[in-house]
mmCIF file as Biopython writes it, N, C-alpha, C and O atoms, coordinates in Angstrom:
data_model
#
loop_
_atom_site.group_PDB
_atom_site.id
_atom_site.type_symbol
_atom_site.label_atom_id
_atom_site.label_alt_id
_atom_site.label_comp_id
_atom_site.label_asym_id
_atom_site.label_entity_id
_atom_site.label_seq_id
_atom_site.pdbx_PDB_ins_code
_atom_site.Cartn_x
_atom_site.Cartn_y
_atom_site.Cartn_z
_atom_site.occupancy
_atom_site.B_iso_or_equiv
_atom_site.auth_seq_id
_atom_site.auth_asym_id
_atom_site.pdbx_PDB_model_num
ATOM 1   N N  . MET A ? 1  ? 0.852   -1.118  -0.041 1.0 0.0 1  A 1 
ATOM 2   C CA . MET A ? 1  ? 0.052   -0.063  -0.049 1.0 0.0 1  A 1 
ATOM 3   C C  . MET A ? 1  ? 0.896   1.216   0.011  1.0 0.0 1  A 1 
ATOM 4   O O  . MET A ? 1  ? 1.663   1.472   0.939  1.0 0.0 1  A 1 
ATOM 5   N N  . LEU A ? 2  ? 0.695   1.980   -1.037 1.0 0.0 2  A 1 
ATOM 6   C CA . LEU A ? 2  ? 1.600   3.157   -1.175 1.0 0.0 2  A 1 
ATOM 7   C C  . LEU A ? 2  ? 1.177   4.226   -0.291 1.0 0.0 2  A 1 
ATOM 8   O O  . LEU A ? 2  ? 0.004   4.599   -0.305 1.0 0.0 2  A 1 
ATOM 9   N N  . GLY A ? 3  ? 2.076   4.771   0.510  1.0 0.0 3  A 1 
ATOM 10  C CA . GLY A ? 3  ? 1.909   5.917   1.387  1.0 0.0 3  A 1 
ATOM 11  C C  . GLY A ? 3  ? 1.061   5.766   2.592  1.0 0.0 3  A 1 
ATOM 12  O O  . GLY A ? 3  ? 0.798   6.751   3.283  1.0 0.0 3  A 1 
ATOM 13  N N  . VAL A ? 4  ? 0.599   4.532   2.890  1.0 0.0 4  A 1 
ATOM 14  C CA . VAL A ? 4  ? -0.276  4.343   4.069  1.0 0.0 4  A 1 
ATOM 15  C C  . VAL A ? 4  ? 0.647   3.693   5.108  1.0 0.0 4  A 1 
ATOM 16  O O  . VAL A ? 4  ? 1.295   2.687   4.818  1.0 0.0 4  A 1 
ATOM 17  N N  . PRO A ? 5  ? 0.707   4.259   6.304  1.0 0.0 5  A 1 
ATOM 18  C CA . PRO A ? 5  ? 1.561   3.681   7.392  1.0 0.0 5  A 1 
ATOM 19  C C  . PRO A ? 5  ? 1.043   2.314   7.763  1.0 0.0 5  A 1 
ATOM 20  O O  . PRO A ? 5  ? -0.135  2.024   7.552  1.0 0.0 5  A 1 
ATOM 21  N N  . TRP A ? 6  ? 1.852   1.502   8.287  1.0 0.0 6  A 1 
ATOM 22  C CA . TRP A ? 6  ? 1.531   0.220   8.703  1.0 0.0 6  A 1 
ATOM 23  C C  . TRP A ? 6  ? 0.425   0.202   9.828  1.0 0.0 6  A 1 
ATOM 24  O O  . TRP A ? 6  ? -0.531  -0.573  9.820  1.0 0.0 6  A 1 
ATOM 25  N N  . TRP A ? 7  ? 0.670   1.141   10.786 1.0 0.0 7  A 1 
ATOM 26  C CA . TRP A ? 7  ? -0.269  1.167   11.939 1.0 0.0 7  A 1 
ATOM 27  C C  . TRP A ? 7  ? -1.691  1.566   11.585 1.0 0.0 7  A 1 
ATOM 28  O O  . TRP A ? 7  ? -2.620  1.271   12.337 1.0 0.0 7  A 1 
ATOM 29  N N  . VAL A ? 8  ? -1.881  2.254   10.417 1.0 0.0 8  A 1 
ATOM 30  C CA . VAL A ? 8  ? -3.307  2.572   10.051 1.0 0.0 8  A 1 
ATOM 31  C C  . VAL A ? 8  ? -3.907  1.218   9.508  1.0 0.0 8  A 1 
ATOM 32  O O  . VAL A ? 8  ? -5.074  0.956   9.802  1.0 0.0 8  A 1 
ATOM 33  N N  . LEU A ? 9  ? -3.249  0.428   8.809  1.0 0.0 9  A 1 
ATOM 34  C CA . LEU A ? 9  ? -3.795  -0.889  8.349  1.0 0.0 9  A 1 
ATOM 35  C C  . LEU A ? 9  ? -4.026  -1.641  9.589  1.0 0.0 9  A 1 
ATOM 36  O O  . LEU A ? 9  ? -5.105  -2.226  9.675  1.0 0.0 9  A 1 
ATOM 37  N N  . ALA A ? 10 ? -3.166  -1.727  10.596 1.0 0.0 10 A 1 
ATOM 38  C CA . ALA A ? 10 ? -3.384  -2.470  11.816 1.0 0.0 10 A 1 
ATOM 39  C C  . ALA A ? 10 ? -4.598  -2.079  12.512 1.0 0.0 10 A 1 
ATOM 40  O O  . ALA A ? 10 ? -5.353  -2.930  12.982 1.0 0.0 10 A 1 
ATOM 41  N N  . VAL A ? 11 ? -4.845  -0.701  12.608 1.0 0.0 11 A 1 
ATOM 42  C CA . VAL A ? 11 ? -6.075  -0.235  13.292 1.0 0.0 11 A 1 
ATOM 43  C C  . VAL A ? 11 ? -7.217  -0.664  12.535 1.0 0.0 11 A 1 
ATOM 44  O O  . VAL A ? 11 ? -8.180  -1.087  13.175 1.0 0.0 11 A 1 
ATOM 45  N N  . ILE A ? 12 ? -7.282  -0.625  11.187 1.0 0.0 12 A 1 
ATOM 46  C CA . ILE A ? 12 ? -8.374  -1.035  10.369 1.0 0.0 12 A 1 
ATOM 47  C C  . ILE A ? 12 ? -8.657  -2.510  10.626 1.0 0.0 12 A 1 
ATOM 48  O O  . ILE A ? 12 ? -9.802  -2.890  10.874 1.0 0.0 12 A 1 
ATOM 49  N N  . LEU A ? 13 ? -7.615  -3.342  10.567 1.0 0.0 13 A 1 
ATOM 50  C CA . LEU A ? 13 ? -7.826  -4.801  10.920 1.0 0.0 13 A 1 
ATOM 51  C C  . LEU A ? 13 ? -8.384  -4.990  12.215 1.0 0.0 13 A 1 
ATOM 52  O O  . LEU A ? 13 ? -9.298  -5.798  12.375 1.0 0.0 13 A 1 
ATOM 53  N N  . LEU A ? 14 ? -7.899  -4.292  13.192 1.0 0.0 14 A 1 
ATOM 54  C CA . LEU A ? 14 ? -8.445  -4.455  14.609 1.0 0.0 14 A 1 
ATOM 55  C C  . LEU A ? 14 ? -9.861  -4.019  14.772 1.0 0.0 14 A 1 
ATOM 56  O O  . LEU A ? 14 ? -10.589 -4.562  15.603 1.0 0.0 14 A 1 
ATOM 57  N N  . ILE A ? 15 ? -10.275 -3.042  13.994 1.0 0.0 15 A 1 
ATOM 58  C CA . ILE A ? 15 ? -11.685 -2.568  14.011 1.0 0.0 15 A 1 
ATOM 59  C C  . ILE A ? 15 ? -12.530 -3.797  13.491 1.0 0.0 15 A 1 
ATOM 60  O O  . ILE A ? 15 ? -13.499 -4.205  14.132 1.0 0.0 15 A 1 
ATOM 61  N N  . PHE A ? 16 ? -12.139 -4.351  12.343 1.0 0.0 16 A 1 
ATOM 62  C CA . PHE A ? 16 ? -12.901 -5.514  11.791 1.0 0.0 16 A 1 
ATOM 63  C C  . PHE A ? 16 ? -12.979 -6.712  12.726 1.0 0.0 16 A 1 
ATOM 64  O O  . PHE A ? 16 ? -14.006 -7.373  12.879 1.0 0.0 16 A 1 
ATOM 65  N N  . PHE A ? 17 ? -11.801 -6.951  13.352 1.0 0.0 17 A 1 
ATOM 66  C CA . PHE A ? 17 ? -11.783 -8.072  14.310 1.0 0.0 17 A 1 
ATOM 67  C C  . PHE A ? 17 ? -12.651 -7.744  15.491 1.0 0.0 17 A 1 
ATOM 68  O O  . PHE A ? 17 ? -13.397 -8.598  15.970 1.0 0.0 17 A 1 
ATOM 69  N N  . SER A ? 18 ? -12.571 -6.553  15.958 1.0 0.0 18 A 1 
ATOM 70  C CA . SER A ? 18 ? -13.497 -6.158  17.060 1.0 0.0 18 A 1 
ATOM 71  C C  . SER A ? 18 ? -15.055 -6.371  16.734 1.0 0.0 18 A 1 
ATOM 72  O O  . SER A ? 18 ? -15.850 -6.878  17.526 1.0 0.0 18 A 1 
ATOM 73  N N  . GLY A ? 19 ? -15.354 -5.928  15.508 1.0 0.0 19 A 1 
ATOM 74  C CA . GLY A ? 19 ? -16.777 -6.148  15.053 1.0 0.0 19 A 1 
ATOM 75  C C  . GLY A ? 19 ? -17.079 -7.572  15.016 1.0 0.0 19 A 1 
ATOM 76  O O  . GLY A ? 19 ? -18.139 -7.973  15.499 1.0 0.0 19 A 1 
ATOM 77  N N  . TYR A ? 20 ? -16.211 -8.404  14.466 1.0 0.0 20 A 1 
ATOM 78  C CA . TYR A ? 20 ? -16.468 -9.813  14.431 1.0 0.0 20 A 1 
ATOM 79  C C  . TYR A ? 20 ? -16.693 -10.479 15.780 1.0 0.0 20 A 1 
ATOM 80  O O  . TYR A ? 20 ? -17.609 -11.274 15.989 1.0 0.0 20 A 1 
ATOM 81  N N  . MET A ? 21 ? -15.793 -10.099 16.677 1.0 0.0 21 A 1 
ATOM 82  C CA . MET A ? 21 ? -15.934 -10.643 18.092 1.0 0.0 21 A 1 
ATOM 83  C C  . MET A ? 21 ? -17.153 -10.096 18.762 1.0 0.0 21 A 1 
ATOM 84  O O  . MET A ? 21 ? -17.703 -10.795 19.613 1.0 0.0 21 A 1 
ATOM 85  N N  . ALA A ? 22 ? -17.634 -8.907  18.463 1.0 0.0 22 A 1 
ATOM 86  C CA . ALA A ? 22 ? -18.877 -8.386  19.012 1.0 0.0 22 A 1 
ATOM 87  C C  . ALA A ? 22 ? -19.949 -9.115  18.526 1.0 0.0 22 A 1 
ATOM 88  O O  . ALA A ? 22 ? -20.858 -9.418  19.298 1.0 0.0 22 A 1 
ATOM 89  N N  . PHE A ? 23 ? -19.980 -9.472  17.252 1.0 0.0 23 A 1 
ATOM 90  C CA . PHE A ? 23 ? -21.001 -10.224 16.574 1.0 0.0 23 A 1 
ATOM 91  C C  . PHE A ? 23 ? -21.127 -11.645 17.219 1.0 0.0 23 A 1 
ATOM 92  O O  . PHE A ? 23 ? -22.214 -12.129 17.536 1.0 0.0 23 A 1 
ATOM 93  N N  . ARG A ? 24 ? -19.994 -12.235 17.375 1.0 0.0 24 A 1 
ATOM 94  C CA . ARG A ? 24 ? -19.871 -13.628 18.030 1.0 0.0 24 A 1 
ATOM 95  C C  . ARG A ? 24 ? -20.504 -13.657 19.432 1.0 0.0 24 A 1 
ATOM 96  O O  . ARG A ? 24 ? -21.216 -14.578 19.832 1.0 0.0 24 A 1 
ATOM 97  N N  . ALA A ? 25 ? -20.170 -12.537 20.153 1.0 0.0 25 A 1 
ATOM 98  C CA . ALA A ? 25 ? -20.637 -12.440 21.525 1.0 0.0 25 A 1 
ATOM 99  C C  . ALA A ? 25 ? -22.198 -12.221 21.525 1.0 0.0 25 A 1 
ATOM 100 O O  . ALA A ? 25 ? -22.894 -12.775 22.376 1.0 0.0 25 A 1 
ATOM 101 N N  . MET A ? 26 ? -22.714 -11.437 20.595 1.0 0.0 26 A 1 
ATOM 102 C CA . MET A ? 26 ? -24.077 -11.182 20.528 1.0 0.0 26 A 1 
ATOM 103 C C  . MET A ? 26 ? -24.863 -12.518 20.166 1.0 0.0 26 A 1 
ATOM 104 O O  . MET A ? 26 ? -25.927 -12.777 20.727 1.0 0.0 26 A 1 
ATOM 105 N N  . VAL A ? 27 ? -24.365 -13.266 19.314 1.0 0.0 27 A 1 
ATOM 106 C CA . VAL A ? 27 ? -24.967 -14.558 18.977 1.0 0.0 27 A 1 
ATOM 107 C C  . VAL A ? 27 ? -24.969 -15.523 20.062 1.0 0.0 27 A 1 
ATOM 108 O O  . VAL A ? 27 ? -25.947 -16.240 20.273 1.0 0.0 27 A 1 
ATOM 109 N N  . ALA A ? 28 ? -23.812 -15.572 20.819 1.0 0.0 28 A 1 
ATOM 110 C CA . ALA A ? 28 ? -23.817 -16.517 21.894 1.0 0.0 28 A 1 
ATOM 111 C C  . ALA A ? 28 ? -24.708 -16.052 23.096 1.0 0.0 28 A 1 
ATOM 112 O O  . ALA A ? 28 ? -25.296 -16.870 23.805 1.0 0.0 28 A 1 
ATOM 113 N N  . GLU A ? 29 ? -24.780 -14.731 23.287 1.0 0.0 29 A 1 
ATOM 114 C CA . GLU A ? 29 ? -25.694 -14.321 24.285 1.0 0.0 29 A 1 
ATOM 115 C C  . GLU A ? 29 ? -27.158 -14.503 23.971 1.0 0.0 29 A 1 
ATOM 116 O O  . GLU A ? 29 ? -27.979 -14.700 24.866 1.0 0.0 29 A 1 
ATOM 117 N N  . ARG A ? 30 ? -27.471 -14.438 22.731 1.0 0.0 30 A 1 
ATOM 118 C CA . ARG A ? 30 ? -28.877 -14.678 22.299 1.0 0.0 30 A 1 
ATOM 119 C C  . ARG A ? 30 ? -29.244 -16.130 22.489 1.0 0.0 30 A 1 
ATOM 120 O O  . ARG A ? 30 ? -30.370 -16.491 22.831 1.0 0.0 30 A 1 
ATOM 121 N N  . LYS A ? 31 ? -28.123 -17.028 22.221 1.0 0.0 31 A 1 
ATOM 122 C CA . LYS A ? 31 ? -28.406 -18.486 22.433 1.0 0.0 31 A 1 
ATOM 123 C C  . LYS A ? 31 ? -28.635 -18.761 23.915 1.0 0.0 31 A 1 
ATOM 124 O O  . LYS A ? 31 ? -29.553 -19.488 24.294 1.0 0.0 31 A 1 
ATOM 125 N N  . LEU A ? 32 ? -27.823 -18.194 24.702 1.0 0.0 32 A 1 
ATOM 126 C CA . LEU A ? 32 ? -27.990 -18.305 26.189 1.0 0.0 32 A 1 
ATOM 127 C C  . LEU A ? 32 ? -29.338 -17.894 26.627 1.0 0.0 32 A 1 
ATOM 128 O O  . LEU A ? 32 ? -29.998 -18.646 27.343 1.0 0.0 32 A 1 
ATOM 129 N N  . GLU A ? 33 ? -29.804 -16.711 26.231 1.0 0.0 33 A 1 
ATOM 130 C CA . GLU A ? 33 ? -31.065 -16.205 26.614 1.0 0.0 33 A 1 
ATOM 131 C C  . GLU A ? 33 ? -32.129 -17.116 26.152 1.0 0.0 33 A 1 
ATOM 132 O O  . GLU A ? 33 ? -33.101 -17.300 26.886 1.0 0.0 33 A 1 
ATOM 133 N N  . GLN A ? 34 ? -32.039 -17.726 24.968 1.0 0.0 34 A 1 
ATOM 134 C CA . GLN A ? 34 ? -33.093 -18.600 24.488 1.0 0.0 34 A 1 
ATOM 135 C C  . GLN A ? 34 ? -33.109 -19.889 25.395 1.0 0.0 34 A 1 
ATOM 136 O O  . GLN A ? 34 ? -34.178 -20.366 25.778 1.0 0.0 34 A 1 
ATOM 137 N N  . GLN A ? 35 ? -32.040 -20.369 25.684 1.0 0.0 35 A 1 
ATOM 138 C CA . GLN A ? 35 ? -31.935 -21.549 26.581 1.0 0.0 35 A 1 
ATOM 139 C C  . GLN A ? 35 ? -32.564 -21.286 27.867 1.0 0.0 35 A 1 
ATOM 140 O O  . GLN A ? 35 ? -33.380 -22.070 28.352 1.0 0.0 35 A 1 
ATOM 141 N N  . ASN A ? 36 ? -32.197 -20.174 28.447 1.0 0.0 36 A 1 
ATOM 142 C CA . ASN A ? 36 ? -32.679 -19.780 29.764 1.0 0.0 36 A 1 
ATOM 143 C C  . ASN A ? 36 ? -34.289 -19.572 29.725 1.0 0.0 36 A 1 
ATOM 144 O O  . ASN A ? 36 ? -34.997 -19.939 30.662 1.0 0.0 36 A 1 
ATOM 145 N N  . ALA A ? 37 ? -34.771 -18.989 28.631 1.0 0.0 37 A 1 
ATOM 146 C CA . ALA A ? 37 ? -36.185 -18.869 28.487 1.0 0.0 37 A 1 
ATOM 147 C C  . ALA A ? 37 ? -36.941 -20.173 28.451 1.0 0.0 37 A 1 
ATOM 148 O O  . ALA A ? 37 ? -37.984 -20.362 29.077 1.0 0.0 37 A 1 
ATOM 149 N N  . GLU A ? 38 ? -36.313 -21.111 27.632 1.0 0.0 38 A 1 
ATOM 150 C CA . GLU A ? 38 ? -36.809 -22.388 27.566 1.0 0.0 38 A 1 
ATOM 151 C C  . GLU A ? 38 ? -36.876 -23.123 28.854 1.0 0.0 38 A 1 
ATOM 152 O O  . GLU A ? 38 ? -37.875 -23.761 29.185 1.0 0.0 38 A 1 
ATOM 153 N N  . ARG A ? 39 ? -35.770 -23.023 29.601 1.0 0.0 39 A 1 
ATOM 154 C CA . ARG A ? 39 ? -35.679 -23.807 30.864 1.0 0.0 39 A 1 
ATOM 155 C C  . ARG A ? 39 ? -36.775 -23.184 31.941 1.0 0.0 39 A 1 
ATOM 156 O O  . ARG A ? 39 ? -37.503 -23.902 32.627 1.0 0.0 39 A 1 
ATOM 157 N N  . GLU A ? 40 ? -36.778 -21.861 31.979 1.0 0.0 40 A 1 
ATOM 158 C CA . GLU A ? 40 ? -37.810 -21.155 32.835 1.0 0.0 40 A 1 
ATOM 159 C C  . GLU A ? 40 ? -39.236 -21.594 32.341 1.0 0.0 40 A 1 
ATOM 160 O O  . GLU A ? 40 ? -40.101 -21.865 33.174 1.0 0.0 40 A 1 
ATOM 161 N N  . GLY A ? 41 ? -39.466 -21.661 31.107 1.0 0.0 41 A 1 
ATOM 162 C CA . GLY A ? 41 ? -40.831 -22.017 30.606 1.0 0.0 41 A 1 
ATOM 163 C C  . GLY A ? 41 ? -41.212 -23.504 30.986 1.0 0.0 41 A 1 
ATOM 164 O O  . GLY A ? 41 ? -42.351 -23.822 31.327 1.0 0.0 41 A 1 
ATOM 165 N N  . LYS A ? 42 ? -40.127 -24.402 30.893 1.0 0.0 42 A 1 
ATOM 166 C CA . LYS A ? 42 ? -40.327 -25.751 31.269 1.0 0.0 42 A 1 
ATOM 167 C C  . LYS A ? 42 ? -40.715 -25.805 32.744 1.0 0.0 42 A 1 
ATOM 168 O O  . LYS A ? 42 ? -41.692 -26.448 33.128 1.0 0.0 42 A 1 
ATOM 169 N N  . ILE A ? 43 ? -39.968 -25.152 33.510 1.0 0.0 43 A 1 
ATOM 170 C CA . ILE A ? 43 ? -40.161 -25.100 35.050 1.0 0.0 43 A 1 
ATOM 171 C C  . ILE A ? 43 ? -41.644 -24.665 35.322 1.0 0.0 43 A 1 
ATOM 172 O O  . ILE A ? 43 ? -42.372 -25.305 36.082 1.0 0.0 43 A 1 
ATOM 173 N N  . PHE A ? 44 ? -42.041 -23.556 34.666 1.0 0.0 44 A 1 
ATOM 174 C CA . PHE A ? 44 ? -43.330 -23.019 34.830 1.0 0.0 44 A 1 
ATOM 175 C C  . PHE A ? 44 ? -44.432 -24.059 34.513 1.0 0.0 44 A 1 
ATOM 176 O O  . PHE A ? 44 ? -45.339 -24.328 35.301 1.0 0.0 44 A 1 
ATOM 177 N N  . ILE A ? 45 ? -44.279 -24.617 33.297 1.0 0.0 45 A 1 
ATOM 178 C CA . ILE A ? 45 ? -45.298 -25.567 32.895 1.0 0.0 45 A 1 
ATOM 179 C C  . ILE A ? 45 ? -45.336 -26.808 33.817 1.0 0.0 45 A 1 
ATOM 180 O O  . ILE A ? 45 ? -46.420 -27.340 34.059 1.0 0.0 45 A 1 
ATOM 181 N N  . GLU A ? 46 ? -44.253 -27.256 34.305 1.0 0.0 46 A 1 
ATOM 182 C CA . GLU A ? 46 ? -44.244 -28.453 35.226 1.0 0.0 46 A 1 
ATOM 183 C C  . GLU A ? 46 ? -44.977 -27.986 36.593 1.0 0.0 46 A 1 
ATOM 184 O O  . GLU A ? 46 ? -45.777 -28.720 37.173 1.0 0.0 46 A 1 
ATOM 185 N N  . ARG A ? 47 ? -44.650 -26.787 37.017 1.0 0.0 47 A 1 
ATOM 186 C CA . ARG A ? 47 ? -45.451 -26.288 38.226 1.0 0.0 47 A 1 
ATOM 187 C C  . ARG A ? 47 ? -46.951 -26.171 37.995 1.0 0.0 47 A 1 
ATOM 188 O O  . ARG A ? 47 ? -47.751 -26.527 38.860 1.0 0.0 47 A 1 
ATOM 189 N N  . MET A ? 48 ? -47.320 -25.679 36.841 1.0 0.0 48 A 1 
ATOM 190 C CA . MET A ? 48 ? -48.749 -25.603 36.521 1.0 0.0 48 A 1 
ATOM 191 C C  . MET A ? 48 ? -49.447 -26.980 36.448 1.0 0.0 48 A 1 
ATOM 192 O O  . MET A ? 48 ? -50.601 -27.167 36.833 1.0 0.0 48 A 1 
ATOM 193 N N  . ILE A ? 49 ? -48.640 -27.930 35.919 1.0 0.0 49 A 1 
ATOM 194 C CA . ILE A ? 49 ? -49.255 -29.359 35.836 1.0 0.0 49 A 1 
ATOM 195 C C  . ILE A ? 49 ? -49.404 -29.882 37.283 1.0 0.0 49 A 1 
ATOM 196 O O  . ILE A ? 49 ? -50.439 -30.445 37.641 1.0 0.0 49 A 1 
ATOM 197 N N  . LYS A ? 50 ? -48.385 -29.692 38.083 1.0 0.0 50 A 1 
ATOM 198 C CA . LYS A ? 50 ? -48.478 -30.163 39.526 1.0 0.0 50 A 1 
ATOM 199 C C  . LYS A ? 50 ? -49.608 -29.487 40.169 1.0 0.0 50 A 1 
ATOM 200 O O  . LYS A ? 50 ? -50.410 -30.167 40.809 1.0 0.0 50 A 1 
ATOM 201 N N  . GLU A ? 51 ? -49.758 -28.194 40.064 1.0 0.0 51 A 1 
ATOM 202 C CA . GLU A ? 51 ? -50.903 -27.507 40.720 1.0 0.0 51 A 1 
ATOM 203 C C  . GLU A ? 51 ? -52.221 -27.987 40.214 1.0 0.0 51 A 1 
ATOM 204 O O  . GLU A ? 51 ? -53.143 -28.117 41.019 1.0 0.0 51 A 1 
ATOM 205 N N  . LYS A ? 52 ? -52.395 -28.267 38.927 1.0 0.0 52 A 1 
ATOM 206 C CA . LYS A ? 52 ? -53.643 -28.827 38.384 1.0 0.0 52 A 1 
ATOM 207 C C  . LYS A ? 52 ? -53.907 -30.237 38.995 1.0 0.0 52 A 1 
ATOM 208 O O  . LYS A ? 52 ? -55.018 -30.556 39.418 1.0 0.0 52 A 1 
ATOM 209 N N  . GLU A ? 53 ? -52.873 -31.023 39.016 1.0 0.0 53 A 1 
ATOM 210 C CA . GLU A ? 53 ? -53.103 -32.388 39.623 1.0 0.0 53 A 1 
ATOM 211 C C  . GLU A ? 53 ? -53.408 -32.285 41.090 1.0 0.0 53 A 1 
ATOM 212 O O  . GLU A ? 53 ? -54.176 -33.097 41.607 1.0 0.0 53 A 1 
ATOM 213 N N  . GLN A ? 54 ? -52.843 -31.324 41.788 1.0 0.0 54 A 1 
ATOM 214 C CA . GLN A ? 54 ? -53.222 -31.082 43.273 1.0 0.0 54 A 1 
ATOM 215 C C  . GLN A ? 54 ? -54.634 -30.670 43.453 1.0 0.0 54 A 1 
ATOM 216 O O  . GLN A ? 54 ? -55.316 -31.134 44.368 1.0 0.0 54 A 1 
ATOM 217 N N  . ARG A ? 55 ? -55.118 -29.749 42.543 1.0 0.0 55 A 1 
ATOM 218 C CA . ARG A ? 55 ? -56.496 -29.245 42.591 1.0 0.0 55 A 1 
ATOM 219 C C  . ARG A ? 55 ? -57.484 -30.452 42.294 1.0 0.0 55 A 1 
ATOM 220 O O  . ARG A ? 55 ? -58.486 -30.653 42.981 1.0 0.0 55 A 1 
ATOM 221 N N  . GLU A ? 56 ? -57.122 -31.227 41.227 1.0 0.0 56 A 1 
ATOM 222 C CA . GLU A ? 56 ? -58.046 -32.405 40.985 1.0 0.0 56 A 1 
ATOM 223 C C  . GLU A ? 56 ? -58.096 -33.347 42.080 1.0 0.0 56 A 1 
ATOM 224 O O  . GLU A ? 56 ? -59.145 -33.889 42.429 1.0 0.0 56 A 1 
ATOM 225 N N  . LYS A ? 57 ? -56.797 -33.582 42.712 1.0 0.0 57 A 1 
ATOM 226 C CA . LYS A ? 57 ? -56.811 -34.485 43.828 1.0 0.0 57 A 1 
ATOM 227 C C  . LYS A ? 57 ? -57.626 -33.952 45.111 1.0 0.0 57 A 1 
ATOM 228 O O  . LYS A ? 57 ? -58.292 -34.715 45.811 1.0 0.0 57 A 1 
ATOM 229 N N  . ASP A ? 58 ? -57.520 -32.678 45.334 1.0 0.0 58 A 1 
ATOM 230 C CA . ASP A ? 58 ? -58.298 -32.054 46.412 1.0 0.0 58 A 1 
ATOM 231 C C  . ASP A ? 58 ? -59.752 -32.120 46.123 1.0 0.0 58 A 1 
ATOM 232 O O  . ASP A ? 58 ? -60.576 -32.310 47.017 1.0 0.0 58 A 1 
ATOM 233 N N  . ARG A ? 59 ? -60.097 -31.950 44.759 1.0 0.0 59 A 1 
ATOM 234 C CA . ARG A ? 59 ? -61.519 -31.929 44.453 1.0 0.0 59 A 1 
ATOM 235 C C  . ARG A ? 59 ? -62.068 -33.378 44.702 1.0 0.0 59 A 1 
ATOM 236 O O  . ARG A ? 59 ? -63.160 -33.508 45.255 1.0 0.0 59 A 1 
ATOM 237 N N  . GLN A ? 60 ? -61.384 -34.398 44.333 1.0 0.0 60 A 1 
ATOM 238 C CA . GLN A ? 60 ? -61.814 -35.754 44.504 1.0 0.0 60 A 1 
ATOM 239 C C  . GLN A ? 60 ? -61.962 -36.082 45.947 1.0 0.0 60 A 1 
ATOM 240 O O  . GLN A ? 60 ? -62.903 -36.774 46.338 1.0 0.0 60 A 1 
ATOM 241 N N  . GLN A ? 61 ? -61.044 -35.595 46.759 1.0 0.0 61 A 1 
ATOM 242 C CA . GLN A ? 61 ? -61.126 -35.973 48.200 1.0 0.0 61 A 1 
ATOM 243 C C  . GLN A ? 61 ? -62.330 -35.218 48.866 1.0 0.0 61 A 1 
ATOM 244 O O  . GLN A ? 61 ? -62.903 -35.758 49.812 1.0 0.0 61 A 1 
ATOM 245 N N  . THR A ? 62 ? -62.724 -34.031 48.425 1.0 0.0 62 A 1 
ATOM 246 C CA . THR A ? 62 ? -63.843 -33.318 48.949 1.0 0.0 62 A 1 
ATOM 247 C C  . THR A ? 62 ? -65.182 -33.910 48.427 1.0 0.0 62 A 1 
ATOM 248 O O  . THR A ? 62 ? -66.200 -33.718 49.092 1.0 0.0 62 A 1 
ATOM 249 N N  . SER A ? 63 ? -65.227 -34.539 47.400 1.0 0.0 63 A 1 
ATOM 250 C CA . SER A ? 63 ? -66.367 -35.065 46.718 1.0 0.0 63 A 1 
ATOM 251 C C  . SER A ? 63 ? -66.897 -36.268 47.468 1.0 0.0 63 A 1 
ATOM 252 O O  . SER A ? 63 ? -67.882 -36.874 47.046 1.0 0.0 63 A 1 
#
């Protein structure tokens, strides 16, 4: 590259590398958030099923 100092090219490369790493971090964080949401949803559904079974059991005992 004619007339361009080497440190300018290094800065440009580091900017692109930083963008790439930020993109990777964003994708990884989105994946973790999705997994956490699925886990919390599963826990919630299991709790709702247990509560429903308990209500049905209580209703049968009072009948």
